[in-house]
ROZA-307040 format. One record per residue (C-alpha): x, y, z; residue number from 1; residue in three letters. Coordinates in Angstrom, 1 decimal. Layout:
// residues N
X / Y / Z / NUM / ALA .
...
//
This chain:
// residues 441
-4.4 / -25.4 / -2.9 / 1 / MET .
-5.4 / -22.1 / -4.6 / 2 / PRO .
-8.6 / -21.7 / -6.7 / 3 / TYR .
-10.4 / -24.4 / -4.8 / 4 / SER .
-13.9 / -23.3 / -6.0 / 5 / ASN .
-13.7 / -21.7 / -9.4 / 6 / PRO .
-17.3 / -22.8 / -10.2 / 7 / ASN .
-18.8 / -19.6 / -11.5 / 8 / HIS .
-21.3 / -19.6 / -14.4 / 9 / SER .
-20.0 / -20.8 / -17.8 / 10 / LYS .
-19.1 / -17.9 / -20.2 / 11 / PRO .
-20.3 / -17.9 / -23.8 / 12 / ASN .
-16.8 / -18.8 / -25.1 / 13 / ASN .
-16.7 / -22.1 / -23.0 / 14 / ALA .
-14.0 / -24.4 / -24.3 / 15 / GLY .
-12.1 / -21.5 / -25.9 / 16 / LYS .
-9.3 / -19.5 / -24.4 / 17 / PRO .
-10.3 / -16.0 / -23.2 / 18 / ALA .
-8.3 / -13.1 / -24.6 / 19 / GLY .
-6.5 / -15.1 / -27.3 / 20 / GLN .
-4.8 / -12.1 / -28.9 / 21 / GLN .
-2.0 / -10.5 / -26.8 / 22 / HIS .
-2.8 / -7.1 / -28.1 / 23 / ASN .
-6.4 / -7.2 / -26.7 / 24 / SER .
-5.6 / -8.6 / -23.2 / 25 / THR .
-5.6 / -5.1 / -21.6 / 26 / LYS .
-9.1 / -4.3 / -22.9 / 27 / GLN .
-10.7 / -7.7 / -22.5 / 28 / SER .
-12.8 / -8.7 / -19.6 / 29 / VAL .
-11.7 / -11.9 / -17.9 / 30 / PHE .
-13.5 / -14.4 / -15.6 / 31 / ASN .
-11.3 / -14.4 / -12.5 / 32 / CYS .
-11.0 / -16.2 / -9.2 / 33 / PHE .
-9.6 / -15.0 / -5.9 / 34 / ALA .
-8.9 / -17.3 / -3.0 / 35 / SER .
-9.0 / -16.2 / 0.7 / 36 / CYS .
-9.1 / -17.7 / 4.2 / 37 / PRO .
-12.5 / -19.3 / 4.8 / 38 / ARG .
-14.7 / -16.8 / 6.6 / 39 / GLY .
-13.4 / -13.7 / 4.7 / 40 / LEU .
-15.3 / -14.4 / 1.4 / 41 / GLU .
-17.9 / -11.6 / 1.8 / 42 / GLU .
-15.2 / -9.1 / 2.9 / 43 / ILE .
-13.1 / -10.1 / -0.1 / 44 / LEU .
-16.1 / -9.5 / -2.4 / 45 / VAL .
-16.6 / -6.0 / -1.1 / 46 / ALA .
-13.0 / -5.2 / -1.4 / 47 / GLU .
-12.7 / -6.3 / -5.0 / 48 / LEU .
-16.0 / -4.6 / -5.9 / 49 / GLU .
-14.5 / -1.3 / -4.5 / 50 / SER .
-11.7 / -1.8 / -7.1 / 51 / MET .
-14.0 / -2.4 / -10.0 / 52 / GLY .
-14.8 / -6.1 / -10.0 / 53 / ALA .
-18.1 / -7.0 / -11.7 / 54 / GLN .
-20.4 / -9.9 / -11.4 / 55 / LYS .
-18.9 / -11.0 / -8.1 / 56 / THR .
-20.0 / -14.1 / -6.3 / 57 / ARG .
-18.7 / -15.5 / -3.0 / 58 / ALA .
-17.8 / -19.2 / -3.0 / 59 / VAL .
-16.3 / -21.2 / -0.2 / 60 / THR .
-12.7 / -20.1 / 0.2 / 61 / GLY .
-12.8 / -17.2 / -2.3 / 62 / GLY .
-14.9 / -15.4 / -4.9 / 63 / CYS .
-15.4 / -15.2 / -8.6 / 64 / THR .
-15.7 / -12.0 / -10.6 / 65 / PHE .
-15.0 / -10.3 / -13.9 / 66 / GLU .
-12.3 / -7.7 / -14.4 / 67 / ALA .
-10.0 / -6.3 / -17.1 / 68 / SER .
-6.2 / -7.0 / -17.1 / 69 / TRP .
-5.4 / -3.7 / -15.5 / 70 / ARG .
-8.1 / -4.0 / -12.9 / 71 / GLN .
-7.0 / -7.6 / -12.0 / 72 / ALA .
-3.4 / -6.6 / -11.7 / 73 / THR .
-4.3 / -3.6 / -9.5 / 74 / ARG .
-6.4 / -5.9 / -7.3 / 75 / MET .
-3.5 / -8.3 / -7.0 / 76 / THR .
-1.3 / -5.4 / -5.9 / 77 / TYR .
-3.8 / -3.9 / -3.4 / 78 / TRP .
-5.9 / -6.8 / -2.0 / 79 / THR .
-5.5 / -7.2 / 1.7 / 80 / ARG .
-7.6 / -10.4 / 2.0 / 81 / PHE .
-6.9 / -12.6 / -1.1 / 82 / ALA .
-4.4 / -15.4 / -1.2 / 83 / GLY .
-4.2 / -15.6 / -5.0 / 84 / ARG .
-5.9 / -14.1 / -8.0 / 85 / ILE .
-6.0 / -15.9 / -11.4 / 86 / GLY .
-7.3 / -15.0 / -14.8 / 87 / LEU .
-9.3 / -17.8 / -16.5 / 88 / GLU .
-7.8 / -18.5 / -20.0 / 89 / LEU .
-9.8 / -21.5 / -21.0 / 90 / ALA .
-12.8 / -23.5 / -19.9 / 91 / ARG .
-14.6 / -26.4 / -21.5 / 92 / GLY .
-16.5 / -29.6 / -21.1 / 93 / GLU .
-14.2 / -32.3 / -19.9 / 94 / CYS .
-14.7 / -36.0 / -19.0 / 95 / THR .
-11.2 / -37.3 / -19.7 / 96 / SER .
-7.5 / -36.5 / -19.4 / 97 / GLU .
-7.3 / -36.1 / -23.2 / 98 / ASP .
-10.1 / -33.6 / -23.3 / 99 / GLU .
-8.4 / -31.7 / -20.5 / 100 / PHE .
-5.1 / -31.7 / -22.5 / 101 / TYR .
-6.8 / -30.2 / -25.5 / 102 / HIS .
-8.6 / -27.5 / -23.4 / 103 / ILE .
-5.2 / -26.5 / -21.9 / 104 / ALA .
-3.4 / -26.6 / -25.2 / 105 / LYS .
-6.0 / -24.3 / -26.9 / 106 / SER .
-4.6 / -21.3 / -25.0 / 107 / VAL .
-2.2 / -19.2 / -27.0 / 108 / ASP .
0.5 / -19.5 / -24.3 / 109 / TRP .
3.0 / -17.6 / -26.3 / 110 / HIS .
0.8 / -14.5 / -26.0 / 111 / ASN .
1.2 / -14.7 / -22.2 / 112 / TRP .
4.8 / -15.5 / -21.5 / 113 / PHE .
8.1 / -16.0 / -23.2 / 114 / LYS .
9.9 / -19.2 / -24.1 / 115 / LEU .
12.7 / -18.1 / -21.8 / 116 / SER .
10.3 / -17.9 / -18.8 / 117 / ASN .
10.2 / -20.9 / -16.4 / 118 / THR .
6.8 / -22.1 / -15.3 / 119 / PHE .
5.0 / -24.6 / -12.9 / 120 / ARG .
1.6 / -26.1 / -13.0 / 121 / VAL .
-0.9 / -27.0 / -10.2 / 122 / ASP .
-4.1 / -28.9 / -10.4 / 123 / LEU .
-7.1 / -29.2 / -8.1 / 124 / ASN .
-9.5 / -32.1 / -8.6 / 125 / ASN .
-13.0 / -31.1 / -7.7 / 126 / LEU .
-14.5 / -34.6 / -8.0 / 127 / GLY .
-13.5 / -35.5 / -11.5 / 128 / ALA .
-13.0 / -39.1 / -12.4 / 129 / ASP .
-9.4 / -38.9 / -13.4 / 130 / ILE .
-6.5 / -41.4 / -13.3 / 131 / GLN .
-4.6 / -39.4 / -10.8 / 132 / SER .
-4.0 / -35.7 / -9.9 / 133 / VAL .
-0.3 / -36.3 / -10.7 / 134 / ARG .
-0.9 / -37.7 / -14.1 / 135 / PHE .
-3.4 / -35.0 / -15.0 / 136 / THR .
-1.1 / -32.3 / -13.8 / 137 / GLN .
1.6 / -33.7 / -16.1 / 138 / LEU .
-0.9 / -33.5 / -19.0 / 139 / ARG .
-1.3 / -29.8 / -18.2 / 140 / LEU .
2.4 / -29.4 / -18.3 / 141 / LYS .
2.6 / -31.3 / -21.6 / 142 / ASP .
-0.2 / -29.1 / -23.1 / 143 / ALA .
1.8 / -25.9 / -22.3 / 144 / VAL .
5.0 / -27.3 / -23.6 / 145 / CYS .
3.5 / -28.8 / -26.8 / 146 / ASP .
1.9 / -25.4 / -27.6 / 147 / ALA .
5.3 / -23.8 / -27.5 / 148 / PHE .
7.0 / -26.7 / -29.4 / 149 / LEU .
4.5 / -26.4 / -32.3 / 150 / GLU .
5.3 / -22.7 / -32.7 / 151 / ARG .
9.0 / -22.5 / -31.8 / 152 / PHE .
10.3 / -26.0 / -31.9 / 153 / ASP .
11.4 / -25.4 / -28.3 / 154 / GLU .
9.7 / -25.7 / -25.0 / 155 / ARG .
10.0 / -23.6 / -21.8 / 156 / PRO .
11.6 / -25.1 / -18.7 / 157 / ASN .
9.7 / -26.1 / -15.6 / 158 / VAL .
10.7 / -24.7 / -12.2 / 159 / SER .
8.8 / -26.0 / -9.2 / 160 / VAL .
10.5 / -23.9 / -6.5 / 161 / GLU .
10.9 / -20.4 / -8.2 / 162 / ALA .
8.9 / -20.2 / -11.4 / 163 / PRO .
8.4 / -17.0 / -13.4 / 164 / ASP .
4.9 / -18.1 / -14.3 / 165 / VAL .
2.3 / -20.2 / -12.5 / 166 / ARG .
-0.5 / -22.0 / -14.3 / 167 / ILE .
-3.4 / -23.5 / -12.4 / 168 / PHE .
-6.3 / -25.7 / -13.4 / 169 / ALA .
-9.4 / -27.0 / -11.7 / 170 / ALA .
-11.3 / -30.0 / -13.0 / 171 / ILE .
-14.7 / -31.2 / -11.9 / 172 / ASN .
-16.9 / -34.1 / -13.1 / 173 / PRO .
-18.0 / -32.2 / -16.2 / 174 / THR .
-15.6 / -29.3 / -17.0 / 175 / GLU .
-12.2 / -28.0 / -16.6 / 176 / ALA .
-10.9 / -24.4 / -16.1 / 177 / MET .
-7.4 / -23.2 / -16.8 / 178 / VAL .
-6.0 / -20.1 / -15.1 / 179 / TYR .
-2.8 / -18.0 / -15.1 / 180 / ILE .
-1.8 / -16.8 / -11.7 / 181 / ASP .
-1.1 / -13.1 / -11.2 / 182 / LEU .
0.3 / -13.4 / -7.7 / 183 / ALA .
3.3 / -15.7 / -7.8 / 184 / GLY .
4.1 / -16.2 / -4.1 / 185 / GLU .
0.9 / -16.3 / -2.0 / 186 / ASN .
-0.4 / -12.8 / -1.4 / 187 / LEU .
-0.2 / -13.1 / 2.4 / 188 / PHE .
3.5 / -12.7 / 1.9 / 189 / LYS .
3.8 / -8.9 / 2.0 / 190 / ARG .
7.6 / -8.6 / 1.7 / 191 / GLY .
8.3 / -7.2 / 5.2 / 192 / TRP .
8.5 / -10.4 / 7.2 / 193 / ARG .
12.0 / -11.9 / 7.5 / 194 / GLU .
11.5 / -13.5 / 10.9 / 195 / GLU .
8.4 / -14.8 / 12.7 / 196 / ALA .
7.5 / -16.3 / 16.0 / 197 / GLY .
5.9 / -19.8 / 16.5 / 198 / VAL .
2.8 / -20.4 / 14.3 / 199 / ALA .
2.3 / -16.8 / 13.2 / 200 / PRO .
-1.0 / -15.6 / 11.6 / 201 / LEU .
-1.0 / -15.2 / 7.9 / 202 / LYS .
-1.1 / -11.5 / 7.0 / 203 / GLU .
-4.3 / -11.7 / 4.9 / 204 / ASN .
-6.2 / -13.4 / 7.8 / 205 / LEU .
-4.8 / -10.8 / 10.2 / 206 / ALA .
-6.0 / -8.0 / 7.9 / 207 / ALA .
-9.4 / -9.6 / 7.8 / 208 / GLY .
-9.6 / -9.7 / 11.6 / 209 / LEU .
-8.7 / -6.1 / 11.9 / 210 / TRP .
-11.3 / -5.1 / 9.3 / 211 / HIS .
-14.0 / -7.0 / 11.1 / 212 / ILE .
-13.1 / -5.4 / 14.5 / 213 / ALA .
-13.0 / -1.9 / 13.0 / 214 / ARG .
-16.4 / -2.4 / 11.4 / 215 / GLN .
-18.0 / -3.0 / 14.8 / 216 / SER .
-19.5 / -0.2 / 16.8 / 217 / GLU .
-16.8 / -0.4 / 19.4 / 218 / ALA .
-14.1 / -0.5 / 16.7 / 219 / GLY .
-15.4 / 2.5 / 14.8 / 220 / LYS .
-15.2 / 4.7 / 17.9 / 221 / ASN .
-11.8 / 3.4 / 19.2 / 222 / ALA .
-8.5 / 5.2 / 18.9 / 223 / ASP .
-6.4 / 3.3 / 21.4 / 224 / VAL .
-5.4 / -0.3 / 20.6 / 225 / PHE .
-3.5 / -2.9 / 22.6 / 226 / LEU .
-2.1 / -6.3 / 21.8 / 227 / ASP .
-0.6 / -8.0 / 24.9 / 228 / PRO .
0.4 / -11.2 / 22.9 / 229 / PHE .
1.9 / -9.4 / 19.9 / 230 / CYS .
4.4 / -12.0 / 18.8 / 231 / GLY .
6.2 / -10.9 / 15.7 / 232 / SER .
3.8 / -8.0 / 15.2 / 233 / GLY .
1.5 / -9.3 / 12.4 / 234 / THR .
-1.7 / -7.9 / 13.8 / 235 / LEU .
-0.1 / -4.5 / 14.6 / 236 / VAL .
1.5 / -4.2 / 11.1 / 237 / ILE .
-1.7 / -5.2 / 9.2 / 238 / GLU .
-3.8 / -2.7 / 11.2 / 239 / SER .
-1.3 / 0.1 / 10.5 / 240 / LEU .
-1.3 / -0.8 / 6.8 / 241 / SER .
-5.0 / -0.1 / 6.7 / 242 / GLN .
-4.9 / 2.9 / 9.0 / 243 / LEU .
-2.1 / 4.5 / 6.8 / 244 / CYS .
-3.3 / 3.2 / 3.4 / 245 / ASP .
-0.2 / 1.1 / 2.7 / 246 / ARG .
-0.5 / -1.2 / -0.3 / 247 / ALA .
0.1 / -4.8 / 0.6 / 248 / PRO .
2.1 / -5.2 / -2.6 / 249 / GLY .
4.4 / -2.2 / -2.0 / 250 / LEU .
7.6 / -4.2 / -1.2 / 251 / GLU .
7.1 / -7.5 / -3.1 / 252 / ARG .
7.2 / -8.9 / -6.7 / 253 / ALA .
4.3 / -10.5 / -8.6 / 254 / PHE .
4.0 / -13.1 / -11.3 / 255 / ALA .
2.0 / -10.7 / -13.4 / 256 / PHE .
5.3 / -8.7 / -13.9 / 257 / GLU .
6.6 / -11.7 / -16.0 / 258 / ASN .
3.6 / -11.8 / -18.3 / 259 / LEU .
3.6 / -10.2 / -21.7 / 260 / LYS .
0.7 / -7.9 / -21.2 / 261 / PRO .
2.6 / -6.2 / -18.4 / 262 / PHE .
4.6 / -3.0 / -19.2 / 263 / THR .
7.1 / -1.1 / -17.1 / 264 / PRO .
4.9 / 1.9 / -17.5 / 265 / GLU .
2.0 / 0.1 / -15.8 / 266 / TRP .
4.4 / -1.1 / -13.0 / 267 / GLY .
5.6 / 2.4 / -12.4 / 268 / LYS .
2.1 / 3.8 / -12.3 / 269 / GLU .
1.1 / 1.2 / -9.7 / 270 / LEU .
4.2 / 1.9 / -7.6 / 271 / GLN .
3.9 / 5.7 / -7.7 / 272 / GLU .
0.3 / 5.6 / -6.8 / 273 / ASP .
1.0 / 3.3 / -3.8 / 274 / ALA .
3.9 / 5.4 / -2.7 / 275 / ASN .
1.8 / 8.6 / -2.9 / 276 / ARG .
-1.1 / 7.0 / -0.9 / 277 / ARG .
1.2 / 5.6 / 1.8 / 278 / PHE .
3.1 / 8.8 / 2.2 / 279 / ASN .
-0.1 / 10.7 / 2.6 / 280 / ALA .
-1.4 / 8.2 / 5.2 / 281 / GLY .
1.8 / 8.2 / 7.1 / 282 / LEU .
2.0 / 12.0 / 7.1 / 283 / ASP .
-1.6 / 12.2 / 8.4 / 284 / LYS .
-0.8 / 9.8 / 11.3 / 285 / ALA .
2.3 / 11.8 / 12.2 / 286 / LEU .
1.0 / 15.3 / 12.0 / 287 / THR .
-2.5 / 14.8 / 13.3 / 288 / THR .
-2.3 / 11.6 / 15.4 / 289 / PRO .
-5.7 / 9.9 / 15.5 / 290 / TYR .
-4.7 / 6.5 / 17.0 / 291 / PHE .
-2.3 / 5.0 / 19.5 / 292 / GLN .
-1.0 / 1.4 / 19.5 / 293 / TRP .
0.5 / -0.5 / 22.4 / 294 / TYR .
2.0 / -3.9 / 21.8 / 295 / ALA .
3.8 / -6.3 / 24.2 / 296 / SER .
4.9 / -9.9 / 24.5 / 297 / ASP .
6.6 / -11.8 / 27.3 / 298 / ILE .
9.4 / -12.9 / 25.0 / 299 / THR .
12.1 / -10.2 / 24.4 / 300 / GLU .
13.3 / -11.8 / 21.1 / 301 / LEU .
9.7 / -11.5 / 19.7 / 302 / LEU .
9.6 / -7.8 / 20.6 / 303 / ILE .
12.9 / -7.3 / 18.7 / 304 / ASP .
11.5 / -9.2 / 15.7 / 305 / ILE .
8.3 / -7.2 / 15.8 / 306 / ALA .
10.1 / -3.9 / 15.7 / 307 / GLN .
12.3 / -5.0 / 12.9 / 308 / GLU .
9.3 / -6.1 / 10.9 / 309 / ASN .
7.5 / -2.8 / 11.6 / 310 / LEU .
10.6 / -0.9 / 10.3 / 311 / ALA .
10.8 / -3.0 / 7.2 / 312 / ARG .
7.1 / -2.3 / 6.5 / 313 / ALA .
7.9 / 1.4 / 6.6 / 314 / GLY .
6.4 / 2.4 / 10.0 / 315 / PHE .
9.6 / 3.3 / 11.8 / 316 / GLU .
8.6 / 6.9 / 12.1 / 317 / GLU .
5.5 / 5.9 / 14.1 / 318 / LEU .
7.8 / 4.0 / 16.5 / 319 / LEU .
10.1 / 7.1 / 16.8 / 320 / ASP .
7.1 / 9.3 / 17.4 / 321 / ALA .
5.7 / 7.0 / 20.2 / 322 / GLY .
2.5 / 6.5 / 18.2 / 323 / ILE .
3.3 / 2.8 / 18.2 / 324 / VAL .
5.0 / 1.4 / 21.4 / 325 / GLN .
6.4 / -2.0 / 22.0 / 326 / PHE .
7.4 / -3.5 / 25.3 / 327 / ALA .
8.5 / -6.8 / 26.8 / 328 / GLN .
5.8 / -7.5 / 29.4 / 329 / ARG .
3.7 / -10.4 / 30.8 / 330 / ASP .
0.2 / -10.0 / 29.6 / 331 / ALA .
-1.1 / -10.5 / 33.1 / 332 / LEU .
0.7 / -7.3 / 34.2 / 333 / THR .
-0.3 / -5.0 / 31.3 / 334 / VAL .
-2.4 / -2.1 / 32.6 / 335 / GLU .
-4.9 / -0.2 / 30.4 / 336 / PRO .
-3.2 / 2.9 / 28.9 / 337 / PRO .
-6.5 / 4.8 / 28.7 / 338 / SER .
-10.1 / 4.6 / 30.1 / 339 / PRO .
-11.3 / 2.9 / 27.0 / 340 / SER .
-10.0 / 1.2 / 23.9 / 341 / GLY .
-9.7 / -2.1 / 22.0 / 342 / ILE .
-7.7 / -5.2 / 23.1 / 343 / VAL .
-7.0 / -6.8 / 19.7 / 344 / PHE .
-5.1 / -10.0 / 20.0 / 345 / SER .
-4.4 / -13.6 / 19.0 / 346 / ASN .
-3.6 / -15.2 / 22.4 / 347 / PRO .
-1.3 / -18.2 / 22.5 / 348 / PRO .
-2.9 / -21.5 / 21.7 / 349 / TYR .
-1.5 / -25.0 / 20.9 / 350 / GLY .
2.1 / -24.5 / 19.6 / 351 / GLU .
2.4 / -21.0 / 21.0 / 352 / ARG .
1.5 / -22.2 / 24.5 / 353 / VAL .
4.2 / -24.9 / 24.3 / 354 / ARG .
6.6 / -22.3 / 23.0 / 355 / ALA .
6.1 / -20.3 / 26.3 / 356 / LYS .
8.0 / -23.1 / 28.0 / 357 / GLY .
5.2 / -24.3 / 30.2 / 358 / ALA .
6.2 / -27.1 / 32.5 / 359 / ASP .
2.7 / -28.5 / 32.7 / 360 / VAL .
0.6 / -30.3 / 30.0 / 361 / PRO .
-0.5 / -28.0 / 27.1 / 362 / GLU .
-4.2 / -28.1 / 28.0 / 363 / ASP .
-3.5 / -27.3 / 31.6 / 364 / GLU .
-1.1 / -24.5 / 30.8 / 365 / ALA .
-3.7 / -23.0 / 28.4 / 366 / TYR .
-6.5 / -23.2 / 30.9 / 367 / GLU .
-4.4 / -21.6 / 33.7 / 368 / ARG .
-3.3 / -18.7 / 31.4 / 369 / LEU .
-6.8 / -18.0 / 30.1 / 370 / PHE .
-8.4 / -18.2 / 33.5 / 371 / LYS .
-5.8 / -15.7 / 34.8 / 372 / ALA .
-6.1 / -13.5 / 31.8 / 373 / TYR .
-9.8 / -13.4 / 31.8 / 374 / GLY .
-9.7 / -12.4 / 35.5 / 375 / ASP .
-7.1 / -9.7 / 34.6 / 376 / HIS .
-9.2 / -8.2 / 31.9 / 377 / LEU .
-12.4 / -8.2 / 34.0 / 378 / LYS .
-10.6 / -6.5 / 37.0 / 379 / MET .
-8.6 / -4.0 / 35.1 / 380 / ASN .
-10.1 / -3.2 / 31.6 / 381 / PHE .
-13.7 / -2.2 / 32.4 / 382 / SER .
-14.9 / 0.1 / 29.6 / 383 / GLY .
-12.7 / -1.6 / 27.0 / 384 / TRP .
-13.8 / -4.2 / 24.3 / 385 / THR .
-11.7 / -7.2 / 23.6 / 386 / ALA .
-11.5 / -8.8 / 20.1 / 387 / PHE .
-9.7 / -12.2 / 20.6 / 388 / LEU .
-9.0 / -14.6 / 17.8 / 389 / PHE .
-8.8 / -18.2 / 19.0 / 390 / SER .
-9.1 / -21.8 / 18.0 / 391 / GLY .
-10.8 / -22.4 / 21.4 / 392 / ASP .
-14.5 / -22.5 / 20.4 / 393 / LEU .
-15.5 / -22.6 / 24.1 / 394 / GLU .
-13.5 / -19.6 / 25.1 / 395 / ILE .
-16.4 / -18.2 / 27.2 / 396 / LYS .
-16.0 / -21.2 / 29.5 / 397 / LYS .
-12.2 / -21.0 / 29.6 / 398 / THR .
-11.9 / -17.2 / 29.9 / 399 / LEU .
-14.9 / -16.6 / 32.1 / 400 / GLY .
-16.1 / -13.8 / 29.9 / 401 / LEU .
-19.2 / -13.7 / 27.7 / 402 / SER .
-18.7 / -12.7 / 24.1 / 403 / PRO .
-21.3 / -10.3 / 22.6 / 404 / LYS .
-20.5 / -11.7 / 19.1 / 405 / ARG .
-18.4 / -14.4 / 17.6 / 406 / LYS .
-17.3 / -14.6 / 13.9 / 407 / ARG .
-16.5 / -18.0 / 12.4 / 408 / PRO .
-13.2 / -18.1 / 10.5 / 409 / LEU .
-10.6 / -20.6 / 9.6 / 410 / PHE .
-6.9 / -20.4 / 10.3 / 411 / ASN .
-5.8 / -22.8 / 7.6 / 412 / GLY .
-7.7 / -26.0 / 8.4 / 413 / PRO .
-8.4 / -24.9 / 12.0 / 414 / ILE .
-11.8 / -23.7 / 12.8 / 415 / GLU .
-11.6 / -20.5 / 14.9 / 416 / CYS .
-13.7 / -17.6 / 16.1 / 417 / ARG .
-13.1 / -13.8 / 16.4 / 418 / LEU .
-14.8 / -13.1 / 19.8 / 419 / PHE .
-16.0 / -9.6 / 20.6 / 420 / GLU .
-16.2 / -9.2 / 24.3 / 421 / ILE .
-17.3 / -6.0 / 26.1 / 422 / PRO .
-15.5 / -5.8 / 29.4 / 423 / LEU .
-17.0 / -5.0 / 32.7 / 424 / THR .
-15.5 / -5.2 / 36.2 / 425 / ARG .
-15.9 / -8.5 / 38.1 / 426 / GLY .
-14.1 / -11.7 / 39.0 / 427 / VAL .
-13.6 / -15.0 / 37.1 / 428 / TYR .
-16.5 / -17.4 / 37.4 / 429 / ARG .
-17.0 / -20.4 / 35.0 / 430 / PRO .
-20.1 / -20.0 / 33.0 / 431 / ARG .
-22.8 / -22.7 / 32.8 / 432 / ALA .
-22.8 / -24.3 / 29.4 / 433 / THR .
-26.6 / -23.9 / 29.1 / 434 / THR .
-26.4 / -20.1 / 28.9 / 435 / GLU .
-27.8 / -18.3 / 25.8 / 436 / GLN .
-25.1 / -18.6 / 23.0 / 437 / PRO .
-23.6 / -15.3 / 21.7 / 438 / PRO .
-24.7 / -14.0 / 18.4 / 439 / GLU .
-22.8 / -15.4 / 15.4 / 440 / GLU .
-22.1 / -12.9 / 12.6 / 441 / SER .
//
């Protein structure tokens, strides 16, 4: 669930809603929480600080920070790594459901959204002694409805599937925090994906993988990139979005657009700024090409889907210019398009191995594929560096290649690594498990 660790230091107005007066919300500074895939916390902190976040602190699965309304909404529009961003509206000491109800009801909800808006509530229990999450969640809903009833003698409607407004609370053994969500749908949903392959990477995780790879010495100096297991194109598109300065929120809606502090003028400013930056980035890539992308997959349907996704994301001109090239190809037959470059990929694992139609058990199919692919890389890609994201924590043994560095990350609940592997010519040989472990970063 979002906002799993909103445990930043208690503000001076604990127990009172922040920004009570609607007219002051744009100037007020709010305590905020942003969630992200585990392993990207420090990257998220740096990203939000670059957009003006103050008093940032990484916590497991996200970060806390302070920001104004305009800063927080801009962050929601531009963040590549967050899953959700919420403004804290109330916080207070809490040891019972009744105390929690009064904390939530203290917010001037009518200053944040209209009676005609639908809403939903979510709750995360961080170890509080409560009757049940469901019951306490209903108390949150009742608090919001009762606040409207007292003022208007009417209550807003709840919509679980498609709410205009999302409210979230977290409750621990001593206190409760109430947030209003700025995102709406999770921020990994960029708006360009209509179809996907089996078990696709979430876009914010893919963006983090690309950022990590590009910050490495090999990544900084590379201008040729290759993904031989491209699937529906997530890694390619997220990399292009960073290379061409495309805002993740360019083609999607946000919950903050339904909140009272939002104005059409602010929305227009966000959109025009994003369009200007993307147009400039795309023009630079087309007029003075400084990178080349090659992507392939063994499944023709996935290549079609990837190209359609790329076009919906606004990169069709790069396809037309040949700066990005897709092809149906077996990864074991892909040759290096240049003397050096980056293999950047999420090779099939688990569900994706089964989807390839292997007629042998999954583990055996995976081991065969990776042994052959490791041999292929070693024999043909000398001078390149591979960045491979996998849930196989023993990939060195399976692939027959020694990582220089491995970065711990989580793909949902699955512990994974991003392996950085310098490639030199040789043949596949299983490594002894007693070798010196690669550096973790």
